[in-house]
N, C-alpha and C positions, 0 to 999 in steps of 0.2 A: 680759211673762210673770210677772215678779216680783210685780207688783200682783195678778194673778189668783191666784197662789199665796198671797199674804198675805190676800186676801179669802176664799179657801177655808179657810185656817187659822182666820181669825176666825169663820167660820161653824161650823167644827167645835167651836171652844171654846164658842160660844153654844149649840150643840146639846147639848153635854155638861154643861150647867149643872144637870142634874138634872130637867129638865122631864118631867112624866109625862102630858102631854096625849095624847089618843088619836091614832092614826096618821091621816094625811091622804092621800086618794087623789090620784093624778096627774090632770092636766087631761083627758088623752085617752090611750087605749091606743096603744102603738107596739111594733114588733118589738124584742125585747131585742137590743142589740148583742152579737154573738158574741165570744167570747174563748177563749183557750187559756192557762192558767196552771198552773204547777207548785204542788203542795201541799207542805206542810211535811214530809210523809212520803215525798216523792220521786215521787209519781204525778202524771201530767198530766191535767188536766180541760179539756174543751172543751164550752162550753155547748150548742152545736148537737148534740152527741152525746147529749144528755139529752132530745131531743125525744121526746114521748110520755109524759113524766112532768112533774109539777108541780115547779118549782124555786124555792126561796127563796135569794136572793143577799143576803147581809148584809155590809155594809161596817162595819168596826170597827177599834179600836185599843186597846192595853193601857192607855193613860192615860185612856181615856174611861169614867167611872163608870157611865153608863147602859148602855154596852156590856157592862161586867162583869156588871151586874144581869140583863141579858137573855140572856146566854150559856146558863144552865141551861134557860131556857124554849125556846130554839132547839134545844138538844140533846134536850129532851123531845119536841118536835115531830118532829125527825128520827127518833127512836126509835119514836114512836107511829105514824107514817105512812110507815115505811121502804119499804113496797111501792109507794107511789104518789108519794112526795115525796123530793126530794134537797135538802138544805140545804148551801150552800156559804158559808163565811165568808171574805171577802176582807180581809186585813189591810192597813192603810194605812200605808206608809212606815216599817215597823219591821223590824229584823233578826231572823233566825231564832232566835238565842239568846235574845233578849228575849221573843219569842213563846212559845218552849218553856218558859221560866221562868214566864210567865203561865199557861200551860196546866197546869203542875204544880199550881197553886193552884185553877184553875177548869178541870178537864178536860172535854173535849167529844169526842164520837165522830164528828162530821161533819168533812169535809175543811176544812182551813185553807189558803187559797191566798195566794200572794205575788204582788203586782202591782208588779214592780220599777221600772217607769217611769211609773206612775200612769195608764197609758192606759185601763184599765177604769174607774178613778175618773172620768176625764175623759169617757169615752164615756157613762157613766151620769149625768153631771152631778151628782155627789155634792157637796152643799153643806154637809153637817153629818153628824156621827156620833152615834149609829148611824143608818144608813139601810138599810132592808130593802125588797127588791123581790120581788114574787111574779110568776113567769113561768108562763103556762099551757102545756099540752102542745104547743101549736102555736108556742111561742116568743114569745108576745105578753105584754108587761108589762100586768098588769091591776090592780096595786095597788102603791103605794109608801108606806112608813111613814117619816116623819121623826121620829126619836127612838125610844126603846125600845118594843118591841112588848109587848102584853099577850097572854099565851098563850091565854087563854080567848077573847078577842076575835078573835085570829088563827085559832083553831080554827073559830069561827063563820064567819069570812070564807072559809076553805078549804071548809067544808061548803057554803056558799052558792055559791061559785064552781064547785065540782064539780057541784052540782045544776044550775046554770045551763048548764054546758057539756054536760051529758048530756040536757038537755030538747030 
């Protein structure tokens, strides 16, 4: 288990090296593993309760520079598509006080969830940060970005995905 954790940390560090390569798609769609997590503001979120809406699940940490850079873009997406889209930020391995301090400098309006035992991180096979997953209204993962998202490219992806799902 220690080796797995060390490999995951190495992957996170590599992913946070500042790479701005475009997001890569997953090999094949699969149902998003369900989870129930508490948010920083005390509310509880269960992914399956959000069926019928598009969901962006973003894994991040305060020490990850690309995570910091993409937070305003994720917040803008959450605000612009609030009627059809839910953005959930899942913080990786940090305490609430540290997260709150981070959010004082980079405020966001979307929920920040705490994964205390890393189970969601494991279920989603997160190998680097940031990692962003797009879940369709039926609960299927249709896209996964490794590294920071580009807001305009993600808007195009959302538009295409919504068009494809309504055709």
